[in-house]
MARDRENVEX-39871 format. One record per residue (C-alpha): residue number from 1; residue in three letters; x, y negated, z. Coordinates in steps of 0.25 Angstrom, whole numbers. Layout:
BEGIN
> resi, resn, xx, yy, zz
> NUM, ALA, X, Y, Z
...
//
This chain:
BEGIN
> resi, resn, xx, yy, zz
> 1, UNK, 625, -330, 763
> 2, UNK, 616, -325, 774
> 3, UNK, 620, -317, 786
> 4, UNK, 632, -316, 796
> 5, UNK, 643, -326, 798
> 6, UNK, 644, -333, 784
> 7, UNK, 640, -346, 790
> 8, UNK, 651, -347, 801
> 9, UNK, 665, -354, 799
> 10, UNK, 676, -344, 801
> 11, UNK, 686, -353, 794
> 12, UNK, 694, -360, 805
> 13, UNK, 705, -365, 796
> 14, UNK, 708, -379, 794
> 15, UNK, 707, -379, 779
> 16, UNK, 700, -391, 773
> 17, UNK, 686, -391, 767
> 18, UNK, 684, -397, 753
> 19, UNK, 692, -410, 755
> 20, UNK, 687, -421, 746
> 21, UNK, 682, -424, 733
> 22, UNK, 676, -414, 723
> 23, UNK, 681, -416, 709
> 24, UNK, 681, -410, 695
> 25, UNK, 683, -416, 681
> 26, UNK, 674, -406, 673
> 27, UNK, 663, -413, 665
> 28, UNK, 650, -405, 665
> 29, UNK, 649, -395, 654
> 30, UNK, 636, -401, 650
> 31, UNK, 623, -403, 657
> 32, UNK, 613, -393, 652
> 33, UNK, 599, -397, 649
> 34, UNK, 588, -393, 659
> 35, UNK, 573, -392, 658
> 36, UNK, 564, -392, 670
> 37, UNK, 553, -382, 667
> 38, UNK, 539, -382, 673
> 39, UNK, 535, -384, 687
> 40, UNK, 531, -373, 697
> 41, UNK, 537, -360, 703
> 42, UNK, 534, -345, 704
> 43, UNK, 534, -338, 718
> 44, UNK, 539, -324, 718
> 45, UNK, 527, -315, 722
> 46, UNK, 530, -303, 713
> 47, UNK, 537, -290, 715
> 48, UNK, 549, -283, 710
> 49, UNK, 558, -284, 698
> 50, UNK, 573, -281, 697
> 51, UNK, 585, -287, 690
> 52, UNK, 597, -295, 693
> 53, UNK, 607, -305, 688
> 54, UNK, 619, -302, 680
> 55, UNK, 634, -306, 683
> 56, UNK, 636, -305, 668
> 57, UNK, 648, -312, 662
> 58, UNK, 641, -318, 650
> 59, UNK, 644, -334, 650
> 60, UNK, 632, -343, 651
> 61, UNK, 628, -350, 638
> 62, UNK, 634, -364, 637
> 63, UNK, 620, -369, 632
> 64, UNK, 610, -379, 637
> 65, UNK, 601, -373, 647
> 66, UNK, 589, -379, 655
> 67, UNK, 584, -375, 669
> 68, UNK, 571, -370, 664
> 69, UNK, 563, -369, 677
> 70, UNK, 556, -378, 687
> 71, UNK, 563, -380, 700
> 72, UNK, 557, -372, 712
> 73, UNK, 553, -380, 723
> 74, UNK, 559, -378, 737
> 75, UNK, 549, -369, 746
> 76, UNK, 548, -360, 758
> 77, UNK, 539, -350, 752
> 78, UNK, 542, -335, 756
> 79, UNK, 544, -332, 741
> 80, UNK, 553, -333, 730
> 81, UNK, 550, -345, 721
> 82, UNK, 555, -346, 707
> 83, UNK, 551, -356, 696
> 84, UNK, 539, -355, 687
> 85, UNK, 542, -346, 675
> 86, UNK, 550, -337, 683
> 87, UNK, 547, -324, 691
> 88, UNK, 554, -318, 703
> 89, UNK, 552, -304, 707
> 90, UNK, 558, -296, 719
> 91, UNK, 566, -284, 714
> 92, UNK, 575, -278, 725
> 93, UNK, 573, -281, 740
> 94, UNK, 579, -276, 753
> 95, UNK, 576, -261, 755
> 96, UNK, 572, -258, 740
> 97, UNK, 576, -244, 737
> 98, UNK, 587, -241, 727
> 99, UNK, 582, -226, 724
> 100, UNK, 568, -220, 722
> 101, UNK, 571, -211, 734
> 102, UNK, 572, -222, 743
> 103, UNK, 559, -226, 750
> 104, UNK, 553, -239, 747
> 105, UNK, 556, -251, 757
> 106, UNK, 546, -252, 768
> 107, UNK, 552, -265, 773
> 108, UNK, 548, -262, 788
> 109, UNK, 562, -259, 793
> 110, UNK, 561, -244, 792
> 111, UNK, 568, -243, 779
> 112, UNK, 581, -236, 778
> 113, UNK, 591, -231, 767
> 114, UNK, 597, -244, 763
> 115, UNK, 608, -237, 756
> 116, UNK, 597, -236, 745
> 117, UNK, 590, -249, 747
> 118, UNK, 592, -263, 744
> 119, UNK, 600, -270, 755
> 120, UNK, 596, -283, 762
> 121, UNK, 600, -297, 760
> 122, UNK, 601, -297, 744
> 123, UNK, 612, -306, 740
> 124, UNK, 622, -308, 728
> 125, UNK, 619, -299, 717
> 126, UNK, 623, -296, 702
> 127, UNK, 616, -289, 690
> 128, UNK, 624, -279, 682
> 129, UNK, 618, -276, 669
> 130, UNK, 615, -261, 664
> 131, UNK, 612, -256, 650
> 132, UNK, 598, -252, 646
> 133, UNK, 601, -238, 650
> 134, UNK, 606, -242, 663
> 135, UNK, 619, -234, 661
> 136, UNK, 629, -245, 659
> 137, UNK, 633, -259, 662
> 138, UNK, 627, -269, 652
> 139, UNK, 631, -284, 655
> 140, UNK, 619, -288, 647
> 141, UNK, 609, -279, 653
> 142, UNK, 598, -288, 657
> 143, UNK, 587, -277, 658
> 144, UNK, 594, -267, 667
> 145, UNK, 605, -269, 678
> 146, UNK, 611, -267, 691
> 147, UNK, 608, -277, 703
> 148, UNK, 619, -278, 713
> 149, UNK, 614, -285, 726
> 150, UNK, 621, -288, 738
> 151, UNK, 614, -286, 752
> 152, UNK, 621, -296, 761
> 153, UNK, 615, -294, 774
> 154, UNK, 602, -290, 781
> 155, UNK, 590, -295, 789
> 156, UNK, 591, -284, 799
> 157, UNK, 578, -287, 807
> 158, UNK, 570, -283, 794
> 159, UNK, 578, -270, 791
> 160, UNK, 573, -263, 804
> 161, UNK, 559, -260, 809
> 162, UNK, 560, -268, 822
> 163, UNK, 572, -277, 818
> 164, UNK, 586, -275, 821
> 165, UNK, 590, -269, 834
> 166, UNK, 602, -276, 840
> 167, UNK, 615, -270, 846
> 168, UNK, 617, -259, 846
> 169, UNK, 611, -257, 832
> 170, UNK, 604, -244, 829
> 171, UNK, 611, -236, 819
> 172, UNK, 599, -235, 810
> 173, UNK, 598, -251, 809
> 174, UNK, 613, -253, 807
> 175, UNK, 613, -242, 796
> 176, UNK, 601, -249, 789
> 177, UNK, 607, -263, 790
> 178, UNK, 621, -259, 785
> 179, UNK, 615, -252, 773
> 180, UNK, 607, -265, 770
> 181, UNK, 619, -272, 766
> 182, UNK, 628, -271, 754
> 183, UNK, 625, -271, 739
> 184, UNK, 614, -265, 730
> 185, UNK, 615, -260, 716
> 186, UNK, 602, -258, 710
> 187, UNK, 598, -256, 695
> 188, UNK, 587, -266, 690
> 189, UNK, 580, -264, 677
> 190, UNK, 569, -271, 669
> 191, UNK, 556, -263, 669
> 192, UNK, 545, -269, 661
> 193, UNK, 552, -282, 660
> 194, UNK, 555, -283, 675
> 195, UNK, 568, -279, 683
> 196, UNK, 566, -267, 693
> 197, UNK, 575, -259, 702
> 198, UNK, 578, -245, 697
> 199, UNK, 578, -237, 709
> 200, UNK, 584, -224, 703
> 201, UNK, 595, -231, 696
> 202, UNK, 609, -224, 698
> 203, UNK, 615, -238, 700
> 204, UNK, 607, -241, 713
> 205, UNK, 615, -241, 725
> 206, UNK, 618, -248, 738
> 207, UNK, 632, -253, 743
> 208, UNK, 632, -255, 758
> 209, UNK, 642, -257, 770
> 210, UNK, 644, -242, 770
> 211, UNK, 648, -240, 755
> 212, UNK, 663, -236, 753
> 213, UNK, 671, -246, 746
> 214, UNK, 686, -249, 743
> 215, UNK, 695, -261, 746
> 216, UNK, 701, -265, 734
> 217, UNK, 713, -275, 731
> 218, UNK, 724, -280, 740
> 219, UNK, 716, -277, 753
> 220, UNK, 715, -262, 750
> 221, UNK, 722, -254, 760
> 222, UNK, 726, -266, 768
> 223, UNK, 728, -265, 783
> 224, UNK, 717, -275, 786
> 225, UNK, 706, -266, 780
> 226, UNK, 710, -252, 786
> 227, UNK, 699, -247, 795
> 228, UNK, 694, -234, 801
> 229, UNK, 686, -232, 789
> 230, UNK, 698, -234, 779
> 231, UNK, 712, -232, 785
> 232, UNK, 717, -235, 771
> 233, UNK, 710, -249, 770
> 234, UNK, 706, -245, 756
> 235, UNK, 691, -242, 759
> 236, UNK, 680, -249, 766
> 237, UNK, 665, -247, 768
> 238, UNK, 654, -256, 762
> 239, UNK, 651, -271, 759
> 240, UNK, 643, -280, 767
> 241, UNK, 639, -295, 768
> 242, UNK, 637, -295, 753
> 243, UNK, 634, -308, 748
> 244, UNK, 637, -313, 734
> 245, UNK, 642, -305, 722
> 246, UNK, 650, -306, 710
> 247, UNK, 649, -300, 696
> 248, UNK, 663, -296, 691
> 249, UNK, 667, -298, 676
> 250, UNK, 667, -283, 675
> 251, UNK, 653, -281, 680
> 252, UNK, 654, -277, 695
> 253, UNK, 649, -283, 707
> 254, UNK, 656, -291, 718
> 255, UNK, 649, -292, 731
> 256, UNK, 654, -301, 742
> 257, UNK, 655, -297, 757
> 258, UNK, 651, -310, 764
> 259, UNK, 647, -309, 778
> 260, UNK, 654, -297, 782
> 261, UNK, 661, -302, 795
> 262, UNK, 648, -303, 802
> 263, UNK, 645, -288, 801
> 264, UNK, 657, -285, 811
> 265, UNK, 658, -285, 826
> 266, UNK, 671, -288, 832
> 267, UNK, 674, -287, 847
> 268, UNK, 685, -293, 855
> 269, UNK, 697, -286, 849
> 270, UNK, 707, -298, 847
> 271, UNK, 717, -292, 856
> 272, UNK, 717, -280, 848
> 273, UNK, 718, -288, 835
> 274, UNK, 730, -296, 840
> 275, UNK, 723, -307, 848
> 276, UNK, 715, -319, 843
> 277, UNK, 726, -323, 833
> 278, UNK, 729, -309, 828
> 279, UNK, 728, -307, 813
> 280, UNK, 715, -299, 814
> 281, UNK, 708, -309, 824
> 282, UNK, 712, -321, 815
> 283, UNK, 706, -313, 803
> 284, UNK, 693, -309, 809
> 285, UNK, 691, -322, 815
> 286, UNK, 692, -329, 801
> 287, UNK, 682, -320, 796
> 288, UNK, 672, -322, 807
> 289, UNK, 674, -309, 815
> 290, UNK, 679, -314, 828
> 291, UNK, 681, -306, 841
> 292, UNK, 668, -302, 847
> 293, UNK, 660, -304, 834
> 294, UNK, 647, -298, 834
> 295, UNK, 642, -291, 821
> 296, UNK, 629, -296, 814
> 297, UNK, 622, -283, 814
> 298, UNK, 629, -275, 825
> 299, UNK, 631, -263, 816
> 300, UNK, 643, -259, 825
> 301, UNK, 633, -256, 836
> 302, UNK, 625, -245, 829
> 303, UNK, 634, -233, 831
> 304, UNK, 648, -228, 834
> 305, UNK, 651, -223, 819
> 306, UNK, 660, -231, 810
> 307, UNK, 648, -235, 802
> 308, UNK, 645, -245, 813
> 309, UNK, 659, -246, 820
> 310, UNK, 664, -252, 807
> 311, UNK, 656, -265, 810
> 312, UNK, 664, -267, 823
> 313, UNK, 678, -272, 819
> 314, UNK, 683, -273, 833
> 315, UNK, 697, -267, 834
> 316, UNK, 696, -255, 843
> 317, UNK, 706, -245, 837
> 318, UNK, 721, -244, 840
> 319, UNK, 726, -242, 826
> 320, UNK, 735, -253, 820
> 321, UNK, 728, -253, 807
> 322, UNK, 713, -253, 810
> 323, UNK, 710, -239, 805
> 324, UNK, 704, -234, 819
> 325, UNK, 693, -245, 819
> 326, UNK, 686, -255, 811
> 327, UNK, 694, -268, 815
> 328, UNK, 697, -270, 800
> 329, UNK, 683, -267, 794
> 330, UNK, 679, -282, 792
> 331, UNK, 692, -283, 783
> 332, UNK, 685, -273, 773
> 333, UNK, 674, -283, 771
> 334, UNK, 673, -297, 765
> 335, UNK, 677, -294, 750
> 336, UNK, 670, -294, 737
> 337, UNK, 666, -279, 734
> 338, UNK, 666, -275, 719
> 339, UNK, 654, -265, 715
> 340, UNK, 652, -259, 702
> 341, UNK, 637, -258, 701
> 342, UNK, 637, -249, 690
> 343, UNK, 645, -238, 696
> 344, UNK, 641, -232, 710
> 345, UNK, 654, -224, 710
> 346, UNK, 663, -236, 708
> 347, UNK, 672, -240, 720
> 348, UNK, 667, -252, 728
> 349, UNK, 679, -262, 729
> 350, UNK, 681, -273, 739
> 351, UNK, 689, -283, 731
> 352, UNK, 699, -288, 742
> 353, UNK, 707, -296, 733
> 354, UNK, 696, -306, 733
> 355, UNK, 697, -309, 748
> 356, UNK, 690, -306, 760
> 357, UNK, 679, -317, 763
> 358, UNK, 665, -319, 766
> 359, UNK, 663, -316, 751
> 360, UNK, 651, -322, 743
> 361, UNK, 650, -320, 728
> 362, UNK, 661, -319, 718
> 363, UNK, 661, -326, 705
> 364, UNK, 670, -323, 694
> 365, UNK, 676, -334, 685
> 366, UNK, 674, -333, 670
> 367, UNK, 682, -322, 665
> 368, UNK, 692, -325, 655
> 369, UNK, 700, -315, 647
> 370, UNK, 715, -314, 651
> 371, UNK, 713, -323, 664
> 372, UNK, 711, -319, 678
> 373, UNK, 697, -318, 684
> 374, UNK, 692, -327, 696
> 375, UNK, 682, -323, 707
> 376, UNK, 677, -334, 715
> 377, UNK, 672, -332, 729
> 378, UNK, 667, -339, 742
> 379, UNK, 669, -336, 757
> 380, UNK, 655, -339, 763
> 381, UNK, 658, -345, 777
> 382, UNK, 659, -359, 782
> 383, UNK, 672, -365, 778
> 384, UNK, 677, -354, 769
> 385, UNK, 683, -354, 756
> 386, UNK, 681, -352, 741
> 387, UNK, 690, -341, 734
> 388, UNK, 694, -336, 720
> 389, UNK, 700, -323, 716
> 390, UNK, 709, -322, 703
> 391, UNK, 711, -309, 697
> 392, UNK, 725, -304, 694
> 393, UNK, 720, -297, 681
> 394, UNK, 716, -306, 669
> 395, UNK, 702, -303, 664
> 396, UNK, 701, -293, 653
> 397, UNK, 687, -294, 645
> 398, UNK, 687, -279, 644
> 399, UNK, 685, -278, 659
> 400, UNK, 671, -284, 657
> 401, UNK, 666, -270, 654
> 402, UNK, 675, -261, 661
> 403, UNK, 674, -246, 662
> 404, UNK, 678, -247, 677
> 405, UNK, 672, -260, 683
> 406, UNK, 678, -257, 697
> 407, UNK, 692, -255, 691
> 408, UNK, 690, -268, 684
> 409, UNK, 688, -274, 697
> 410, UNK, 701, -268, 702
> 411, UNK, 708, -275, 691
> 412, UNK, 702, -289, 693
> 413, UNK, 699, -290, 708
> 414, UNK, 710, -282, 715
> 415, UNK, 721, -291, 711
> 416, UNK, 721, -306, 711
> 417, UNK, 722, -319, 718
> 418, UNK, 713, -324, 729
> 419, UNK, 712, -339, 730
> 420, UNK, 705, -349, 739
> 421, UNK, 700, -363, 735
> 422, UNK, 705, -376, 740
> 423, UNK, 697, -389, 736
> 424, UNK, 704, -402, 735
> 425, UNK, 699, -416, 737
> 426, UNK, 701, -420, 723
> 427, UNK, 692, -410, 717
> 428, UNK, 702, -399, 714
> 429, UNK, 705, -386, 721
> 430, UNK, 715, -375, 722
> 431, UNK, 714, -360, 723
> 432, UNK, 724, -355, 733
> 433, UNK, 728, -341, 732
> 434, UNK, 727, -333, 744
> 435, UNK, 739, -324, 743
> 436, UNK, 750, -319, 753
> 437, UNK, 760, -326, 744
> 438, UNK, 753, -340, 747
> 439, UNK, 760, -346, 759
> 440, UNK, 748, -355, 762
> 441, UNK, 740, -342, 765
> 442, UNK, 751, -335, 773
> 443, UNK, 752, -348, 782
> 444, UNK, 739, -345, 790
> 445, UNK, 742, -350, 804
> 446, UNK, 734, -338, 811
> 447, UNK, 735, -327, 801
> 448, UNK, 747, -321, 794
> 449, UNK, 744, -314, 781
> 450, UNK, 752, -301, 778
> 451, UNK, 748, -298, 764
> 452, UNK, 738, -301, 753
> 453, UNK, 728, -291, 758
> 454, UNK, 728, -299, 771
> 455, UNK, 726, -312, 763
> 456, UNK, 714, -306, 757
> 457, UNK, 708, -300, 769
> 458, UNK, 709, -313, 776
> 459, UNK, 706, -322, 764
> 460, UNK, 700, -333, 773
> 461, UNK, 713, -334, 781
> 462, UNK, 721, -335, 769
> 463, UNK, 712, -346, 763
> 464, UNK, 713, -353, 776
> 465, UNK, 728, -353, 775
> 466, UNK, 728, -357, 761
> 467, UNK, 720, -370, 764
> 468, UNK, 707, -367, 757
> 469, UNK, 695, -376, 757
> 470, UNK, 684, -373, 767
> 471, UNK, 670, -372, 760
> 472, UNK, 656, -372, 765
> 473, UNK, 653, -357, 764
> 474, UNK, 656, -353, 750
> 475, UNK, 645, -345, 745
> 476, UNK, 643, -340, 731
> 477, UNK, 651, -344, 719
> 478, UNK, 648, -344, 704
> 479, UNK, 655, -347, 691
> 480, UNK, 648, -355, 681
> 481, UNK, 648, -345, 668
> 482, UNK, 651, -356, 659
> 483, UNK, 660, -366, 666
> 484, UNK, 667, -356, 675
> 485, UNK, 666, -366, 687
> 486, UNK, 664, -360, 700
> 487, UNK, 653, -363, 710
> 488, UNK, 652, -360, 725
> 489, UNK, 641, -362, 734
> 490, UNK, 644, -368, 748
> 491, UNK, 632, -365, 756
> 492, UNK, 633, -374, 768
> 493, UNK, 642, -377, 780
> 494, UNK, 638, -382, 793
> 495, UNK, 652, -384, 797
> 496, UNK, 654, -395, 787
> 497, UNK, 655, -408, 795
> 498, UNK, 659, -423, 795
> 499, UNK, 664, -423, 809
> 500, UNK, 672, -410, 813
> 501, UNK, 671, -411, 828
> 502, UNK, 664, -400, 835
> 503, UNK, 668, -388, 828
> 504, UNK, 681, -383, 822
> 505, UNK, 674, -376, 810
> 506, UNK, 669, -389, 805
> 507, UNK, 674, -394, 792
> 508, UNK, 673, -408, 787
> 509, UNK, 665, -413, 775
> 510, UNK, 673, -416, 762
> 511, UNK, 671, -419, 748
> 512, UNK, 666, -405, 743
> 513, UNK, 658, -403, 756
> 514, UNK, 654, -417, 759
> 515, UNK, 641, -415, 766
> 516, UNK, 638, -414, 781
> 517, UNK, 624, -417, 785
> 518, UNK, 612, -412, 793
> 519, UNK, 600, -405, 789
> 520, UNK, 589, -407, 799
> 521, UNK, 580, -395, 796
> 522, UNK, 591, -385, 798
> 523, UNK, 594, -391, 812
> 524, UNK, 608, -392, 808
> 525, UNK, 615, -399, 821
> 526, UNK, 626, -404, 813
> 527, UNK, 629, -408, 799
> 528, UNK, 635, -399, 789
> 529, UNK, 635, -395, 774
> 530, UNK, 621, -389, 776
> 531, UNK, 616, -387, 762
> 532, UNK, 629, -383, 755
> 533, UNK, 635, -386, 741
> 534, UNK, 640, -379, 728
> 535, UNK, 655, -381, 724
> 536, UNK, 660, -378, 710
> 537, UNK, 674, -378, 705
> 538, UNK, 681, -377, 691
> 539, UNK, 694, -370, 690
> 540, UNK, 706, -377, 683
> 541, UNK, 705, -375, 668
> 542, UNK, 693, -365, 671
> 543, UNK, 703, -354, 674
> 544, UNK, 698, -344, 684
> 545, UNK, 713, -342, 689
> 546, UNK, 715, -357, 691
> 547, UNK, 721, -362, 705
> 548, UNK, 714, -375, 704
> 549, UNK, 700, -380, 702
> 550, UNK, 691, -393, 703
> 551, UNK, 678, -393, 710
> 552, UNK, 665, -401, 714
> 553, UNK, 652, -398, 721
> 554, UNK, 641, -393, 712
> 555, UNK, 629, -395, 721
> 556, UNK, 626, -400, 736
> 557, UNK, 615, -393, 742
> 558, UNK, 605, -402, 749
> 559, UNK, 590, -405, 751
> 560, UNK, 584, -414, 741
> 561, UNK, 581, -425, 751
> 562, UNK, 595, -425, 758
> 563, UNK, 604, -438, 757
> 564, UNK, 610, -438, 743
> 565, UNK, 622, -446, 748
> 566, UNK, 626, -435, 758
> 567, UNK, 618, -423, 757
> 568, UNK, 611, -421, 744
> 569, UNK, 623, -425, 735
> 570, UNK, 618, -417, 723
> 571, UNK, 605, -425, 723
> 572, UNK, 597, -412, 724
> 573, UNK, 582, -413, 721
> 574, UNK, 570, -405, 727
> 575, UNK, 571, -396, 715
> 576, UNK, 586, -393, 718
> 577, UNK, 590, -395, 733
> 578, UNK, 596, -383, 740
> 579, UNK, 604, -379, 752
> 580, UNK, 615, -369, 755
> 581, UNK, 619, -364, 741
> 582, UNK, 623, -349, 742
> 583, UNK, 621, -340, 730
> 584, UNK, 627, -346, 717
> 585, UNK, 627, -340, 703
> 586, UNK, 628, -344, 688
> 587, UNK, 619, -337, 678
> 588, UNK, 629, -331, 667
> 589, UNK, 618, -332, 657
> 590, UNK, 614, -347, 659
> 591, UNK, 625, -353, 667
> 592, UNK, 614, -358, 677
> 593, UNK, 618, -359, 692
> 594, UNK, 610, -352, 703
> 595, UNK, 611, -357, 717
> 596, UNK, 605, -350, 729
> 597, UNK, 603, -354, 743
> 598, UNK, 605, -348, 757
> 599, UNK, 600, -359, 765
> 600, UNK, 596, -363, 779
> 601, UNK, 596, -378, 778
> 602, UNK, 585, -381, 769
> 603, UNK, 575, -370, 772
> 604, UNK, 566, -380, 779
> 605, UNK, 563, -384, 765
> 606, UNK, 565, -372, 756
> 607, UNK, 569, -357, 756
> 608, UNK, 582, -354, 749
> 609, UNK, 583, -355, 734
> 610, UNK, 590, -354, 721
> 611, UNK, 593, -365, 711
> 612, UNK, 598, -365, 697
> 613, UNK, 607, -376, 692
> 614, UNK, 616, -380, 680
> 615, UNK, 629, -385, 685
> 616, UNK, 638, -395, 678
> 617, UNK, 653, -394, 681
> 618, UNK, 663, -397, 691
> 619, UNK, 665, -412, 691
> 620, UNK, 652, -417, 685
> 621, UNK, 647, -425, 697
> 622, UNK, 650, -436, 706
> 623, UNK, 659, -440, 718
> 624, UNK, 650, -446, 730
> 625, UNK, 655, -449, 744
> 626, UNK, 648, -445, 756
> 627, UNK, 650, -454, 769
> 628, UNK, 649, -449, 783
> 629, UNK, 650, -455, 796
> 630, UNK, 658, -447, 806
> 631, UNK, 655, -446, 821
> 632, UNK, 666, -456, 824
> 633, UNK, 659, -466, 815
> 634, UNK, 669, -465, 803
> 635, UNK, 665, -463, 789
> 636, UNK, 669, -450, 781
> 637, UNK, 668, -452, 766
> 638, UNK, 667, -439, 758
> 639, UNK, 668, -440, 743
> 640, UNK, 663, -428, 736
> 641, UNK, 661, -424, 722
> 642, UNK, 649, -416, 717
> 643, UNK, 644, -411, 704
> 644, UNK, 633, -418, 696
> 645, UNK, 620, -419, 703
> 646, UNK, 610, -408, 698
> 647, UNK, 597, -413, 691
> 648, UNK, 584, -406, 689
> 649, UNK, 590, -400, 676
> 650, UNK, 602, -394, 683
> 651, UNK, 597, -388, 696
> 652, UNK, 584, -383, 701
> 653, UNK, 579, -373, 711
> 654, UNK, 575, -360, 705
> 655, UNK, 570, -351, 717
> 656, UNK, 566, -352, 731
> 657, UNK, 567, -340, 740
> 658, UNK, 558, -334, 751
> 659, UNK, 559, -339, 766
> 660, UNK, 572, -337, 774
> 661, UNK, 580, -331, 762
> 662, UNK, 593, -334, 754
> 663, UNK, 593, -334, 739
> 664, UNK, 606, -326, 735
> 665, UNK, 611, -318, 724
> 666, UNK, 608, -319, 709
> 667, UNK, 611, -313, 696
> 668, UNK, 604, -311, 682
> 669, UNK, 602, -302, 670
> 670, UNK, 612, -305, 659
> 671, UNK, 601, -311, 651
> 672, UNK, 599, -322, 661
> 673, UNK, 584, -319, 662
> 674, UNK, 583, -312, 675
> 675, UNK, 590, -316, 688
> 676, UNK, 590, -309, 702
> 677, UNK, 590, -317, 715
> 678, UNK, 591, -312, 729
> 679, UNK, 582, -316, 741
> 680, UNK, 590, -314, 753
> 681, UNK, 585, -312, 767
> 682, UNK, 571, -318, 766
> 683, UNK, 565, -320, 780
> 684, UNK, 578, -316, 787
> 685, UNK, 576, -324, 799
> 686, UNK, 568, -314, 808
> 687, UNK, 570, -310, 822
> 688, UNK, 567, -296, 827
> 689, UNK, 556, -301, 836
> 690, UNK, 549, -306, 824
> 691, UNK, 550, -294, 815
> 692, UNK, 537, -288, 819
> 693, UNK, 530, -301, 815
> 694, UNK, 530, -303, 800
> 695, UNK, 524, -317, 801
> 696, UNK, 537, -321, 807
> 697, UNK, 545, -317, 796
> 698, UNK, 550, -329, 788
> 699, UNK, 549, -321, 775
> 700, UNK, 541, -309, 769
> 701, UNK, 547, -310, 755
> 702, UNK, 547, -302, 746
> 703, UNK, 536, -294, 753
> 704, UNK, 527, -306, 752
> 705, UNK, 530, -306, 737
> 706, UNK, 525, -292, 735
> 707, UNK, 538, -285, 735
> 708, UNK, 539, -273, 744
> 709, UNK, 532, -269, 757
> 710, UNK, 526, -279, 767
> 711, UNK, 520, -290, 759
> 712, UNK, 517, -303, 766
> 713, UNK, 523, -298, 779
> 714, UNK, 535, -291, 773
> 715, UNK, 549, -291, 779
> 716, UNK, 557, -300, 770
> 717, UNK, 567, -293, 761
> 718, UNK, 579, -298, 753
> 719, UNK, 577, -296, 738
> 720, UNK, 582, -298, 724
> 721, UNK, 572, -305, 715
> 722, UNK, 572, -305, 700
> 723, UNK, 569, -318, 692
> 724, UNK, 565, -320, 678
> 725, UNK, 559, -330, 669
> 726, UNK, 545, -327, 665
> 727, UNK, 548, -331, 650
> 728, UNK, 561, -322, 651
> 729, UNK, 571, -333, 650
> 730, UNK, 584, -336, 656
> 731, UNK, 583, -339, 671
> 732, UNK, 584, -354, 675
> 733, UNK, 586, -359, 660
//
């Protein structure tokens, strides 16, 4: 995702990347028929609606479906383009008020009160159904529901009248920026056939970096999370860097804290922390908070109170446990946070048993009565890993509709086993348990783990020691609602090389990451995995608690005219080509796969996009071999295995966003007839010097589409759009 330090490599371990071959022996479930639809596309130029998608647990129908829409052409319009026969409307944008008492958004930098407004950088989201009266959860509620939206980051220049004032930061600016992060819960309801935000809903609320929360699970009360704010180590404040989401089988939200490390400043405190090889220094370095690290926003300079001091984790106090400063504050971030959107009074829990990472989304395997649950997760940074949590408790179907949803989360998410993935050359893989009882974990050469809480706080170090496989920035993951196979987007990696000289963080090409190539329009100076790909895996015997799996590559991102022998391995056409897959989601209603991009490599040809596909199954493709010439003249042969190449019937572009944006976050109403998609940071590339000259903005969306103030010269805003078919049918089918 966008913002801070996600695209840097903090993994200095010597673990191998995917080593050789992709394999799998599962024949395709059956290729579904697909029809093309009529040509043409509709461009978003209308105004608000409201709604969002559901994380409902109804299985997708095992029936033939067709992709019933014409492919949208690549374009660089400052608009949202969807197929003919569909309508896209803005519903919830940066600054929109959550109450009638909150003033309308002016969008000129003067707006305040973000604790009652939509935050910035809309990201992952989920839809939670309500009954017709709006008084209770209804898993089939498609007319009324709650939309939970992540606000990952900010475009700070546009939040202030004259742009952001750099250090020291004025307190008023810092206060506004802090509150623009976090999560929104907002009620949406169909009014005259269209969704609209309900400003007076008692469910509406903002969850910010200042909201009180509890640490839950093995890290609760641990020495590594004791701070000046919580001497017990039981409590913490807020959530930040919220990227992907998860929908639990009992109907709550999981929100992932991804780019949290960049929010903290750290001075040169290595001596106080035991030197460069002291435990604290090793841990902080592994998570990207090195000595003399500057924070992205400089909030720690806005004042002396602990509202700002907490963002400086330099060890300044003399206490042995960190309760007289904020040296351990960063250890209270990097988790999946559970939120009950239906209950404002329910505790907010950071589920530490699932590990401390740069969390993207969380996807649950198919629940089976009497068997443990599995939650799949990715760690979004170059060379990081893929993870799975398996609950100690076995699934009880009565827990699908519990009286106390957070207590149900305690049952399934506070006790279990965290695993990391190792991919083998023969197309198999293992899940390695990250446990203090695992001797492989406790043999890290630079870090001695003391207990299981330590392992979870330092999950990256534990995964290094366990010999996990380095991946190309694991982004979102999703589970196919019928087959149960697990898909991960690997967005790109500039450090993937044929020749490894020149930088210690480079990692070699291999069978599952076989490409290293240049892309001239991006001015990439050296080859790398520029366009990314999508990995999928199948658990042995389709068991969520399995410790082994098989795997292959579903799709390789590439531009259509790229070399099909080395780059465009999936033979993508102009109606399918994409770069940097990021958001990933399966419709529970149709089983169709939605792929969203966050790209900087193909933006000379198109804005970011969303595609819809109908995947086959692990092992349905071929085994090509790529041949490279090394700098010394020798040849490197890289065999790889990939899924069946898509056809016009199995993959098409569905949406193209406005300029300089990311497409991210998607959910649907339980009837499958409405989806909600987020447009993040349109026109985010802006300097303070250009703020007074709207003609220099890269985007004016959604003001130029008639939403909110400003019109054709509006400051751009992140926003949620609602998409429906004009004939009222299922989306995409």
